[in-house]
PDB file as gemmi writes it, atoms N, CA and C in Angstrom:
CRYST1    1.000    1.000    1.000  90.00  90.00  90.00 P 1                      
ATOM      1  N   MET A   1      57.693  64.908   9.396  1.00  0.00           N  
ATOM      2  CA  MET A   1      56.671  65.322   8.445  1.00  0.00           C  
ATOM      3  C   MET A   1      57.257  65.395   7.042  1.00  0.00           C  
ATOM      4  N   GLU A   2      58.471  65.840   6.961  1.00  0.00           N  
ATOM      5  CA  GLU A   2      59.106  65.966   5.649  1.00  0.00           C  
ATOM      6  C   GLU A   2      59.283  64.600   4.989  1.00  0.00           C  
ATOM      7  N   THR A   3      59.601  63.593   5.788  1.00  0.00           N  
ATOM      8  CA  THR A   3      59.795  62.250   5.242  1.00  0.00           C  
ATOM      9  C   THR A   3      58.522  61.756   4.585  1.00  0.00           C  
ATOM     10  N   PHE A   4      57.390  61.926   5.253  1.00  0.00           N  
ATOM     11  CA  PHE A   4      56.116  61.489   4.671  1.00  0.00           C  
ATOM     12  C   PHE A   4      55.811  62.263   3.394  1.00  0.00           C  
ATOM     13  N   ALA A   5      56.069  63.549   3.420  1.00  0.00           N  
ATOM     14  CA  ALA A   5      55.752  64.397   2.270  1.00  0.00           C  
ATOM     15  C   ALA A   5      56.571  64.043   1.037  1.00  0.00           C  
ATOM     16  N   THR A   6      57.756  63.482   1.240  1.00  0.00           N  
ATOM     17  CA  THR A   6      58.613  63.145   0.099  1.00  0.00           C  
ATOM     18  C   THR A   6      58.684  61.639  -0.166  1.00  0.00           C  
ATOM     19  N   LEU A   7      57.894  60.866   0.539  1.00  0.00           N  
ATOM     20  CA  LEU A   7      57.921  59.406   0.394  1.00  0.00           C  
ATOM     21  C   LEU A   7      57.646  58.964  -1.041  1.00  0.00           C  
ATOM     22  N   HIS A   8      56.787  59.670  -1.720  1.00  0.00           N  
ATOM     23  CA  HIS A   8      56.446  59.305  -3.098  1.00  0.00           C  
ATOM     24  C   HIS A   8      57.631  59.430  -4.059  1.00  0.00           C  
ATOM     25  N   LYS A   9      58.658  60.165  -3.642  1.00  0.00           N  
ATOM     26  CA  LYS A   9      59.833  60.354  -4.501  1.00  0.00           C  
ATOM     27  C   LYS A   9      60.834  59.196  -4.403  1.00  0.00           C  
ATOM     28  N   VAL A  10      60.676  58.339  -3.399  1.00  0.00           N  
ATOM     29  CA  VAL A  10      61.578  57.199  -3.228  1.00  0.00           C  
ATOM     30  C   VAL A  10      61.244  56.166  -4.296  1.00  0.00           C  
ATOM     31  N   LYS A  11      62.199  55.885  -5.142  1.00  0.00           N  
ATOM     32  CA  LYS A  11      61.972  54.981  -6.277  1.00  0.00           C  
ATOM     33  C   LYS A  11      61.950  53.510  -5.867  1.00  0.00           C  
ATOM     34  N   ASP A  12      62.851  53.139  -4.955  1.00  0.00           N  
ATOM     35  CA  ASP A  12      62.970  51.744  -4.549  1.00  0.00           C  
ATOM     36  C   ASP A  12      61.775  51.328  -3.695  1.00  0.00           C  
ATOM     37  N   ARG A  13      61.022  50.371  -4.193  1.00  0.00           N  
ATOM     38  CA  ARG A  13      59.801  49.941  -3.514  1.00  0.00           C  
ATOM     39  C   ARG A  13      60.076  49.388  -2.110  1.00  0.00           C  
ATOM     40  N   LYS A  14      61.160  48.611  -1.977  1.00  0.00           N  
ATOM     41  CA  LYS A  14      61.516  48.051  -0.667  1.00  0.00           C  
ATOM     42  C   LYS A  14      61.849  49.157   0.331  1.00  0.00           C  
ATOM     43  N   GLU A  15      62.605  50.129  -0.125  1.00  0.00           N  
ATOM     44  CA  GLU A  15      62.984  51.247   0.739  1.00  0.00           C  
ATOM     45  C   GLU A  15      61.753  52.050   1.153  1.00  0.00           C  
ATOM     46  N   ARG A  16      60.849  52.276   0.213  1.00  0.00           N  
ATOM     47  CA  ARG A  16      59.607  53.001   0.509  1.00  0.00           C  
ATOM     48  C   ARG A  16      58.786  52.248   1.556  1.00  0.00           C  
ATOM     49  N   LYS A  17      58.728  50.934   1.410  1.00  0.00           N  
ATOM     50  CA  LYS A  17      57.981  50.103   2.357  1.00  0.00           C  
ATOM     51  C   LYS A  17      58.623  50.160   3.748  1.00  0.00           C  
ATOM     52  N   LYS A  18      59.948  50.135   3.784  1.00  0.00           N  
ATOM     53  CA  LYS A  18      60.692  50.212   5.043  1.00  0.00           C  
ATOM     54  C   LYS A  18      60.450  51.550   5.738  1.00  0.00           C  
ATOM     55  N   ILE A  19      60.494  52.632   4.980  1.00  0.00           N  
ATOM     56  CA  ILE A  19      60.257  53.966   5.535  1.00  0.00           C  
ATOM     57  C   ILE A  19      58.828  54.080   6.052  1.00  0.00           C  
ATOM     58  N   ARG A  20      57.883  53.570   5.272  1.00  0.00           N  
ATOM     59  CA  ARG A  20      56.476  53.629   5.675  1.00  0.00           C  
ATOM     60  C   ARG A  20      56.257  52.878   6.988  1.00  0.00           C  
ATOM     61  N   ALA A  21      56.859  51.699   7.115  1.00  0.00           N  
ATOM     62  CA  ALA A  21      56.728  50.913   8.344  1.00  0.00           C  
ATOM     63  C   ALA A  21      57.316  51.664   9.533  1.00  0.00           C  
ATOM     64  N   ALA A  22      58.456  52.303   9.330  1.00  0.00           N  
ATOM     65  CA  ALA A  22      59.083  53.076  10.400  1.00  0.00           C  
ATOM     66  C   ALA A  22      58.206  54.257  10.811  1.00  0.00           C  
ATOM     67  N   LEU A  23      57.590  54.903   9.839  1.00  0.00           N  
ATOM     68  CA  LEU A  23      56.699  56.027  10.146  1.00  0.00           C  
ATOM     69  C   LEU A  23      55.479  55.562  10.932  1.00  0.00           C  
ATOM     70  N   LEU A  24      54.924  54.424  10.558  1.00  0.00           N  
ATOM     71  CA  LEU A  24      53.762  53.899  11.277  1.00  0.00           C  
ATOM     72  C   LEU A  24      54.127  53.530  12.716  1.00  0.00           C  
ATOM     73  N   LYS A  25      55.314  52.948  12.899  1.00  0.00           N  
ATOM     74  CA  LYS A  25      55.768  52.618  14.250  1.00  0.00           C  
ATOM     75  C   LYS A  25      55.943  53.893  15.078  1.00  0.00           C  
ATOM     76  N   TYR A  26      56.558  54.905  14.462  1.00  0.00           N  
ATOM     77  CA  TYR A  26      56.746  56.188  15.149  1.00  0.00           C  
ATOM     78  C   TYR A  26      55.386  56.783  15.534  1.00  0.00           C  
ATOM     79  N   ASP A  27      54.442  56.768  14.609  1.00  0.00           N  
ATOM     80  CA  ASP A  27      53.116  57.326  14.887  1.00  0.00           C  
ATOM     81  C   ASP A  27      52.444  56.592  16.045  1.00  0.00           C  
ATOM     82  N   HIS A  28      52.588  55.275  16.060  1.00  0.00           N  
ATOM     83  CA  HIS A  28      52.003  54.482  17.144  1.00  0.00           C  
ATOM     84  C   HIS A  28      52.595  54.900  18.493  1.00  0.00           C  
ATOM     85  N   LEU A  29      53.920  54.993  18.548  1.00  0.00           N  
ATOM     86  CA  LEU A  29      54.578  55.364  19.796  1.00  0.00           C  
ATOM     87  C   LEU A  29      54.245  56.795  20.205  1.00  0.00           C  
ATOM     88  N   ASP A  30      54.139  57.680  19.242  1.00  0.00           N  
ATOM     89  CA  ASP A  30      53.786  59.072  19.527  1.00  0.00           C  
ATOM     90  C   ASP A  30      52.380  59.154  20.111  1.00  0.00           C  
ATOM     91  N   THR A  31      51.450  58.436  19.522  1.00  0.00           N  
ATOM     92  CA  THR A  31      50.073  58.415  20.022  1.00  0.00           C  
ATOM     93  C   THR A  31      50.018  57.824  21.423  1.00  0.00           C  
ATOM     94  N   LEU A  32      50.756  56.748  21.634  1.00  0.00           N  
ATOM     95  CA  LEU A  32      50.803  56.126  22.958  1.00  0.00           C  
ATOM     96  C   LEU A  32      51.332  57.110  23.999  1.00  0.00           C  
ATOM     97  N   ALA A  33      52.388  57.824  23.674  1.00  0.00           N  
ATOM     98  CA  ALA A  33      52.962  58.807  24.602  1.00  0.00           C  
ATOM     99  C   ALA A  33      51.969  59.928  24.902  1.00  0.00           C  
ATOM    100  N   LEU A  34      51.262  60.385  23.889  1.00  0.00           N  
ATOM    101  CA  LEU A  34      50.272  61.449  24.110  1.00  0.00           C  
ATOM    102  C   LEU A  34      49.131  60.972  24.997  1.00  0.00           C  
ATOM    103  N   MET A  35      48.728  59.726  24.838  1.00  0.00           N  
ATOM    104  CA  MET A  35      47.663  59.182  25.689  1.00  0.00           C  
ATOM    105  C   MET A  35      48.142  59.061  27.136  1.00  0.00           C  
ATOM    106  N   GLN A  36      49.391  58.657  27.321  1.00  0.00           N  
ATOM    107  CA  GLN A  36      49.946  58.571  28.676  1.00  0.00           C  
ATOM    108  C   GLN A  36      49.982  59.966  29.316  1.00  0.00           C  
ATOM    109  N   LEU A  37      50.393  60.940  28.555  1.00  0.00           N  
ATOM    110  CA  LEU A  37      50.430  62.314  29.058  1.00  0.00           C  
ATOM    111  C   LEU A  37      49.031  62.813  29.403  1.00  0.00           C  
ATOM    112  N   TYR A  38      48.079  62.525  28.534  1.00  0.00           N  
ATOM    113  CA  TYR A  38      46.685  62.920  28.760  1.00  0.00           C  
ATOM    114  C   TYR A  38      46.155  62.307  30.063  1.00  0.00           C  
ATOM    115  N   LYS A  39      46.398  61.018  30.260  1.00  0.00           N  
ATOM    116  CA  LYS A  39      45.939  60.343  31.480  1.00  0.00           C  
ATOM    117  C   LYS A  39      46.589  60.951  32.720  1.00  0.00           C  
ATOM    118  N   PHE A  40      47.885  61.220  32.626  1.00  0.00           N  
ATOM    119  CA  PHE A  40      48.599  61.822  33.740  1.00  0.00           C  
ATOM    120  C   PHE A  40      48.029  63.192  34.090  1.00  0.00           C  
ATOM    121  N   LEU A  41      47.810  64.009  33.074  1.00  0.00           N  
ATOM    122  CA  LEU A  41      47.279  65.356  33.318  1.00  0.00           C  
ATOM    123  C   LEU A  41      45.873  65.306  33.903  1.00  0.00           C  
ATOM    124  N   ARG A  42      45.079  64.339  33.465  1.00  0.00           N  
ATOM    125  CA  ARG A  42      43.731  64.189  34.055  1.00  0.00           C  
ATOM    126  C   ARG A  42      43.826  63.803  35.521  1.00  0.00           C  
ATOM    127  N   GLU A  43      44.782  62.938  35.833  1.00  0.00           N  
ATOM    128  CA  GLU A  43      44.968  62.521  37.230  1.00  0.00           C  
ATOM    129  C   GLU A  43      45.340  63.695  38.124  1.00  0.00           C  
ATOM    130  N   ILE A  44      46.300  64.495  37.685  1.00  0.00           N  
ATOM    131  CA  ILE A  44      46.728  65.589  38.550  1.00  0.00           C  
ATOM    132  C   ILE A  44      45.718  66.740  38.585  1.00  0.00           C  
ATOM    133  N   ALA A  45      44.846  66.789  37.580  1.00  0.00           N  
ATOM    134  CA  ALA A  45      43.810  67.815  37.575  1.00  0.00           C  
ATOM    135  C   ALA A  45      42.612  67.391  38.422  1.00  0.00           C  
ATOM    136  N   GLY A  46      42.570  66.104  38.783  1.00  0.00           N  
ATOM    137  CA  GLY A  46      41.494  65.617  39.620  1.00  0.00           C  
ATOM    138  C   GLY A  46      40.222  65.305  38.891  1.00  0.00           C  
ATOM    139  N   SER A  47      40.320  65.068  37.599  1.00  0.00           N  
ATOM    140  CA  SER A  47      39.117  64.747  36.803  1.00  0.00           C  
ATOM    141  C   SER A  47      38.831  63.271  36.831  1.00  0.00           C  
TER     142      SER A  47                                                      
END                                                                             
């Protein structure tokens, strides 16, 4: 969270773009993991 909050302070445009891409990849994987967990919990709950 801190990285996103301070992203605007990064002067180098290439570096900012690289950080942004890494954050988007992380967010994608985090969302995917949460969906897998959600599906698993629904299965064991019998829903």
